[in-house]
N, C-alpha and C positions, 0 to 999 in steps of 0.2 A: 178397495181398489185405489191405488195411489195415483195422484196426478202426475203429469209429465214433469212438473217442477220438483215434486217430492222425490220422484225416481232419480232425477238428475243429482239432487242434493244427497240422497242416500248413497248413490254410486260414488260421488266425490268423497264422502266421509269414509266409506269403506276403503277406497283406494288410498287415501291419506293415512288412515290408521294402519293399514298393512305395511306401509313404508316406514312410519315413524314410531309405532307402538305407543303413541301419546294421544290422550283425548284430543279430539278435533273441535276447534272453535269456529264460530260464524265468520270471523274476520279472515282466517286463513282460507276458508272456502270461497269467500267473496273475491279473493285475489287470483283465483284460478281463471284462466282465460276461457275455459269451456263452461263456466257457470253464468257469470254476468248478472248477478243479483246483488242487491245491497246487503250489508250485514244484518240490518234490521229485518228485512224480508226472510233471510236465511234463518235467523233466530226463531222467528215465528214458525217456519216450516219444521225446524228441528224440534221445537216444542210439541208440534202435532205428531211428528214421527215418534217422539218418545211416548206420548200418550197412546199411540197405536201399537207400541211394543217393539218397534224396529230399532230404537236407540236406547241407550242407558246413560245416565250421568253418574259416574263413579263418586264424584265429590261435588259439593255445593260450589257454584261459580266456576266449575271446571267445564271443559268441553264435553262432547258426547263420544261414546264408543258404540260400535254396532252390538246389538244383542244377537242371541242365537237365531231368533226370528228374522233379524236384519240380514245376517249372513245367508240364511236359507233363501231369502228373497233375492239377494245379490246373486247367488249361484244359479238359481232357477230362472231369473229374468234379466239380470243386468250385465253379468260378466261376459266379456267377449273372449271366447276361447281362441287359443293360438297365441297365448302370452309368452310361449317359449320362443327364444331367439333362434334364428338360423344357425348362429354360431354354436348354441347348445346342442342343437340337433346334429350338426356336422361333428361336433366333438364326441357325442355319444356313438354315432355310427363308426367313427374312426377307431374306437376301442375294439370294435367287433370286426374290423376289416380282416384280421388274421383268423384263420380257421381254428376253432377250439374243439377239443376232443371229448370234453365231458359236459354234460348238461349242467351239473352243479357249478362248474366254472362260470358258465354263462350267467346263471342266476345270481351268484355271489358278486360277479363283476357288475352286473346291472344294478344291484342294490347299492354298491359302493359309489358308482358313478352318479346315480340319482341323488344320493345323499350329499355328494360334493357339489352338485349343481344347484340343489335347492336349500342346503343348510338345514334340512329337516332329517328325520329318521326315515329310512327306506326299508321296506320289508318285502321279500319275495317268497311266495309260498308255492312249493312244487306240488305235483299231482299226488292223489291219494294212492294207497297201496293197490287199489283195484287196477290201476293203470300200469303197474310194474309187473313185468314178467321176465323170466330168465332168457337172456339172449345168447350167452356163451359162458362156458365154465372151462377153466384151464388150471392145471397143476404144473408148477415149475420147481423141480427138485433143486435145492441149494447144496445139499450134501446127502449123506446116507441117512441122516436122522431128521432132516427138516426140509420143508417145501413151502412155497408161496401158493395159496389158493386165490385165483383171480375170478371174480364174479362180475359179469357185465349184464345190466338189465336193459330192457327195451327202451327206457328213457335216457340211456346214455350214462347212467351211474356206474362207476367202476369201483369195486371194493377189493382190497388186498388184505389177506390174513396169513400170518405165519402159523403153520400147523406142524405138529410132529408127525413123521411118517411111521406107520406100524412096522415093527421089525419083521424081516423076512419077505416083504412085499417087493417084487422086482419092478424095474422100469417098465417092462412089457405089460405087467398087470396094471400099473398106473395108467398107461396109455389106453388099455382096454376100458378101464373105469371111466376115464374122461370121455371116450367115444360113446359109451353106453349112456352116460348121463346126458350128454348133449343131444343124443338121438331121442331120448325119452322125455326130457324135461324142457327142451327149448320151446318157448311160447307159453309155458305154464305160469300162471300168476304166482308171485313170490309167496303169497300167503298160503298156497297149496303145495309148495315145493317139498316141505318136510313130510307131509302125509303121502305124496307121490313116491318119495324116496323109499318108504317102507312098503308100500303097496305094489310097486312096479319094479324099482331098481334092485331091491334085495334078491328077488328070484332070478333076475338076469345075472347078477354078479355071482350068485352061487354056482351057476353053470359054467362061467368062463373065467373066473378069477380065484386064485388060491387066497386063503386067509380072508375070505370075503366079509366075515363078521367084523374083523378089525378095520377093514376098508370102509364098511358102512359107518362105523363109529367115527372114522376120520372124516367122511363126507358130512356127517351130522354137524361136526364142528366147523366145517369149511363153508357151509351155506348159511347165509343170514336168514333169520326168521322173518316172515312176512310183515309183522308189526314193526319191524325196524325201519320200514320204508314209508310209514304213514306220515304225511305232511312234513316234508323237510322245509325248514324255515331258514332264510338267509337274511341277515341284518346288515344294514349299512348306516353309519353315522348314529349309533345308538346314544352317544353322548352329545349330539348336536343340540338337543333341547337345552343344554346347560348354557348355551350362548343366547337363548331367547329371554327377553326381560320378564315374560310371564312366568318363568320357571325359576325364580330366585329362591322359592321355598324349597329347602333341602328335602323335607319330608315328602312333598308332592313329587319331586323328581325321583326320589327313592322308590315311591310306589309305582311309578311308570317303568322304571328300570327293572324292578322286580317282575312286573307284568311281561316285559320283553324276554325274560328268562323262562316264562311258562309257555312252552311250545303248544300244548293242547289248547290253552285259553286263547293264545295269540292266533292259532289256526282258526278257531271259531270266530274271532273278531274279524279276521280277514276274509273268511269264506263268503263269497258273494251270494246274494239272493237272486241275482240276475246277471246276464252277461253284459259286457261293456264297462263304462265308467260308472262308479257309484260314489256319492259324496255323503258322508255322515258327519254332522256338525254338532260339537258339544254333547249335550244330553241325548242327542239321537243315538249315541254310542251306548250300548247296554252296559258296558263295564264301568263302574264308578271311577276307576283310576284314570280314565281318559275322558271324563265329562267336561274337562276344560280344553279338549283337543279336538281337532278334526282329522278324519281318516278318509283319504281318497284312494280308491282301488280301481284297477283295470284288469279285466281277464284277458288271457291270451289262449288261443285255440288253433288247432290244425285239423283241416278236414272236418270241421264240426265237432271235434272232440276237445273238450275243455282240458287244458294242461295245467293251469294254475293261475295264480293272481300275483300282481305286483302292486304295492301300495305305498303311500306316504303318510306318516304320522307327524303332525305338527300342531302348533297353536291354532286356535280358531282365527286368529289374525294371520291367516295364511294367504300367500299369493296364489289364489285359486286359478286364475287364468293361466299362469305359467305352469303349475303343477298338473292341471288337467291336460293342457296341451302336450307336455312332456310325456305323461303316462300314455296318452293316446298313441304318440309316435313310438314310444318304447314297446308297448304291448304288441303293436303290429310288426315291428322289426324283430322282436324276440320270436313271434310265431313263425315268421319266415325263416329265421336262423335255425330254429329247432325242428323245422319240418323234415329235415333229412333223417330224423330218427323215427318218423311215423309214416 
């Protein structure tokens, strides 16, 4: 159990290190108006905090930096949430003042805005395929040989595909096909659409549509497979870590950038074990590539249904108060904005 004085000094050291990225000495802490102890007293307390594992001394005669244990204590007991500025919150909300038509637009925009506000890497994780079902299907003929197939899912995702039209299929038959498909498949999870296409749609088309076998082949190429909708990941500020002094090592940065390209692994890292805000610091992250990073995530939900996660990846020397405050605001605003699809 830390004394009040040790808590005050640890809090000051973490705050100073977050701002400067330089080891913090006793003299600089003693100059803070909120501390009020002599450099000698602070040095003694810093030595005790180092022995307890809350601080580390990277070089002899240098100041101290927080350890993973120190950051964890800071997040759990010392940080004052709400470090986000009112201007940041207003700026974020102004981006979404205009109505957006696609869920993906919202997620990508949110990731970009958070990355710009924090100078860290932002990651937005959409829902799993189990939450995706077919909402609407449409065929728009461009000419006698080609059409655009438009698929809209329950989460607002819109996908357009150019497809060849089977020869001999009339516009009337195309309209019948679209009507049958929407009547039979609306609300069906995307992962089950293909099987339903053959088990239910084929018989219906054979009764009402000429050249139904060619039409079935066309539909198979028009509808995305269910596994195409698993864990959509949206990144903002992927290269922001290059501006952080901790990541001057090119090999270290390359390892992290490679990880950001691995969607399944990234999805697993971001998938929360509980709702709300979660903070994983340094080696608390299971993947070795980010053992020198912190990951803060926030879930967003509508009517009790978890829709996804938005998170920040940055150095352990992260502005935890600001990031946690922003993610709390963003997750609640995103849930409200996305509720019209649920």
